[in-house]
C-alpha positions as CSV (number, residue, x, y, z in Angstrom):
1,X,61.9,50.0,187.8
2,X,62.5,52.5,184.8
3,X,59.6,53.1,182.6
4,X,59.4,53.2,178.9
5,X,56.3,54.8,177.7
6,X,54.4,55.1,174.8
7,X,52.0,58.3,174.9
8,X,49.3,59.7,172.3
9,X,47.7,62.9,172.4
10,X,50.7,65.1,173.1
11,X,49.5,67.9,170.8
12,X,46.5,68.1,173.3
13,X,46.0,69.6,176.7
14,X,46.0,66.3,178.8
15,X,48.6,64.6,176.6
16,X,51.0,67.6,176.8
17,X,50.7,67.7,180.6
18,X,51.3,63.9,180.9
19,X,54.5,64.1,178.3
20,X,55.7,67.1,180.7
21,X,55.6,64.8,183.7
22,X,57.4,61.8,182.3
23,X,60.1,63.8,180.7
24,X,60.7,65.3,184.3
25,X,60.4,61.9,186.3
26,X,63.2,60.1,187.3
27,X,61.6,57.0,186.9
28,X,60.7,57.3,183.3
29,X,63.8,56.5,181.0
30,X,62.1,56.7,177.5
31,X,58.9,58.3,175.8
32,X,57.4,57.2,172.4
33,X,55.1,60.0,171.5
34,X,52.9,58.9,168.3
35,X,50.9,61.8,166.9
36,X,49.4,62.9,163.7
37,X,51.3,66.4,163.9
38,X,54.5,67.5,165.6
39,X,54.2,68.1,169.5
40,X,57.0,70.5,169.3
41,X,58.9,69.2,172.1
42,X,62.6,68.3,172.0
43,X,64.2,66.2,175.0
44,X,66.8,63.4,175.1
45,X,64.2,60.8,176.7
46,X,61.7,61.6,173.9
47,X,61.3,59.8,170.3
48,X,58.3,60.9,168.1
49,X,56.3,59.2,165.1
50,X,54.0,61.0,163.0
51,X,51.3,58.9,161.5
52,X,48.1,59.9,160.3
53,X,45.6,56.9,160.4
54,X,45.4,55.5,163.7
55,X,42.8,53.1,162.6
56,X,45.6,51.4,160.6
57,X,48.8,50.7,162.6
58,X,50.4,48.4,160.2
59,X,53.2,50.9,159.1
60,X,54.3,51.5,162.6
61,X,53.7,48.3,164.4
62,X,57.1,47.4,164.9
63,X,58.0,50.7,166.5
64,X,55.7,50.1,169.1
65,X,57.4,47.1,170.7
66,X,59.6,47.3,173.8
67,X,57.6,49.6,176.1
68,X,56.1,48.8,179.5
69,X,53.3,51.5,179.5
70,X,50.8,53.3,177.2
71,X,49.3,56.6,178.3
72,X,46.4,56.8,176.2
73,X,45.6,60.7,176.2
74,X,44.3,60.9,172.5
75,X,40.3,61.7,172.3
76,X,37.9,64.1,170.4
77,X,35.0,65.9,171.7
78,X,31.3,64.6,171.3
79,X,30.2,68.1,170.3
80,X,28.5,68.2,167.0
81,X,29.1,64.5,166.4
82,X,26.5,62.0,165.9
83,X,27.0,58.6,167.9
84,X,28.5,56.4,164.9
85,X,31.1,59.1,164.2
86,X,31.9,59.5,167.9
87,X,32.0,55.9,168.3
88,X,34.3,55.3,165.5
89,X,36.8,57.9,166.4
90,X,36.7,57.0,170.1
91,X,35.8,53.3,170.6
92,X,37.3,51.9,167.5
93,X,40.4,54.0,167.5
94,X,41.0,53.3,170.9
95,X,40.7,49.7,170.8
96,X,42.6,49.0,167.6
97,X,45.4,50.7,169.2
98,X,45.3,49.2,172.3
99,X,45.0,45.7,170.9
100,X,48.1,46.6,168.7
101,X,50.2,47.5,171.6
102,X,49.0,44.6,173.8
103,X,50.1,42.1,171.2
104,X,53.2,44.1,170.8
105,X,54.2,44.2,174.7
106,X,53.3,41.5,176.7
107,X,53.2,42.5,180.5
108,X,52.1,46.3,179.6
109,X,50.3,48.9,181.8
110,X,47.7,50.6,180.1
111,X,46.1,53.8,181.4
112,X,43.3,55.4,179.3
113,X,42.1,58.8,179.8
114,X,38.3,58.7,180.0
115,X,36.5,61.1,181.8
116,X,34.1,62.1,185.0
117,X,30.5,60.8,184.6
118,X,31.5,57.8,182.1
119,X,28.7,55.2,182.0
120,X,30.1,51.7,182.8
121,X,26.6,50.5,182.0
122,X,26.7,51.6,178.6
123,X,22.9,52.1,178.9
124,X,22.5,56.0,180.0
125,X,21.0,58.7,178.1
126,X,24.4,60.3,177.5
127,X,25.8,59.4,174.2
128,X,29.5,60.4,175.0
129,X,29.4,58.4,178.6
130,X,27.9,55.5,176.9
131,X,30.8,55.2,174.5
132,X,33.4,56.2,177.0
133,X,31.8,53.3,179.4
134,X,32.1,50.6,176.6
135,X,35.7,51.7,175.6
136,X,36.5,51.2,179.1
137,X,34.9,47.8,179.7
138,X,36.6,46.4,176.5
139,X,40.0,47.7,177.6
140,X,39.7,46.0,180.8
141,X,39.1,42.5,179.0
142,X,42.4,43.1,176.9
143,X,45.5,41.0,178.0
144,X,47.3,43.7,179.7
145,X,49.2,43.5,182.8
146,X,47.0,46.2,184.4
147,X,44.5,48.4,182.5
148,X,43.6,51.7,184.5
149,X,40.7,54.0,183.6
150,X,41.2,57.5,184.4
151,X,38.3,59.7,185.1
152,X,39.4,63.3,185.6
153,X,37.2,66.4,185.8
154,X,38.3,69.6,185.4
155,X,42.2,69.8,185.2
156,X,44.4,72.9,185.9
157,X,47.2,72.6,183.2
158,X,50.9,72.9,184.0
159,X,52.6,76.0,184.0
160,X,53.8,77.0,180.6
161,X,51.4,74.7,178.6
162,X,50.9,75.3,175.0
163,X,47.8,73.5,174.4
164,X,45.6,74.3,176.7
165,X,41.6,74.0,176.1
166,X,40.0,77.4,175.2
167,X,37.2,76.8,177.7
168,X,39.8,76.7,180.5
169,X,40.5,80.3,180.0
170,X,36.6,80.8,180.5
171,X,36.2,78.8,183.7
172,X,39.6,78.5,185.0
173,X,39.0,80.8,187.4
174,X,36.8,78.5,189.5
175,X,39.4,75.8,189.7
176,X,39.9,76.3,193.4
177,X,35.9,75.9,193.8
178,X,36.0,72.7,191.8
179,X,39.1,71.4,193.5
180,X,37.3,72.0,197.1
181,X,34.5,70.1,196.0
182,X,36.8,67.0,194.8
183,X,35.7,67.8,191.2
184,X,39.2,68.9,189.8
185,X,43.0,68.1,189.9
186,X,46.1,69.1,188.3
187,X,47.5,67.8,185.2
188,X,50.7,67.1,187.0
189,X,48.6,64.8,189.3
190,X,47.4,62.8,186.1
191,X,50.9,62.2,184.7
192,X,52.3,61.2,188.0
193,X,49.4,58.8,188.8
194,X,49.9,57.2,185.5
195,X,53.6,56.7,186.2
196,X,53.0,55.3,189.7
197,X,50.2,53.1,188.2
198,X,53.3,51.4,186.5
199,X,56.0,51.6,189.2
200,X,53.7,51.1,192.3
201,X,50.3,50.0,191.1
202,X,46.9,50.4,192.3
203,X,44.0,48.4,193.7
204,X,41.6,49.9,191.6
205,X,41.2,49.9,187.7
206,X,38.5,52.7,187.7
207,X,40.3,55.8,189.0
208,X,38.1,58.8,189.9
209,X,39.5,62.3,190.5
210,X,40.3,61.5,194.3
211,X,41.8,58.1,193.2
212,X,44.0,59.7,190.7
213,X,45.2,62.5,193.4
214,X,45.7,59.8,196.0
215,X,47.8,57.6,193.4
216,X,50.1,60.6,192.4
217,X,50.8,61.3,196.2
218,X,51.7,57.5,196.9
């Protein structure tokens, strides 16, 4: 099948990596990137919508119709944020977006970038992990064809990436060690695994690092 995908967060490191893989992959025929600011990429497969308020998608709702997949890569750090603010920017925003695209696209596959250590019980001591866990749990209840929760750890950016997290340049030299321990993967694996989740499927809804790599190689 040929995939038509919506991608969020393409101005960030993860979204940029997923976008790169989608634009290069022969099974992806069209990509819609929806961002608050331009991603700076031009490609025949790519259409971009600029929209400032992801909590209110009414002005762009009709543009989000006709897609097979949504690769939700947008996110914010919890550093410096209290739980109500982080909850609003993570749970509320993600679920509103997901509910909107689910209503517009029956049969859609939804992939959500969560994180290693996410707390599915929603009761742990880590605030960000609880919020991410609650977000995952709600997404898996929405009427998607399939919903996959991606929990990557350390990620190696694509060659030539522009939106690399500053922290990566500090600890990036440790990537081979983390990878050997099963605690890291390449961003191209994340992007390829998302595409394969649509074209080939997966028997797990929550994908840890080893699952992501395995799906990318499927």
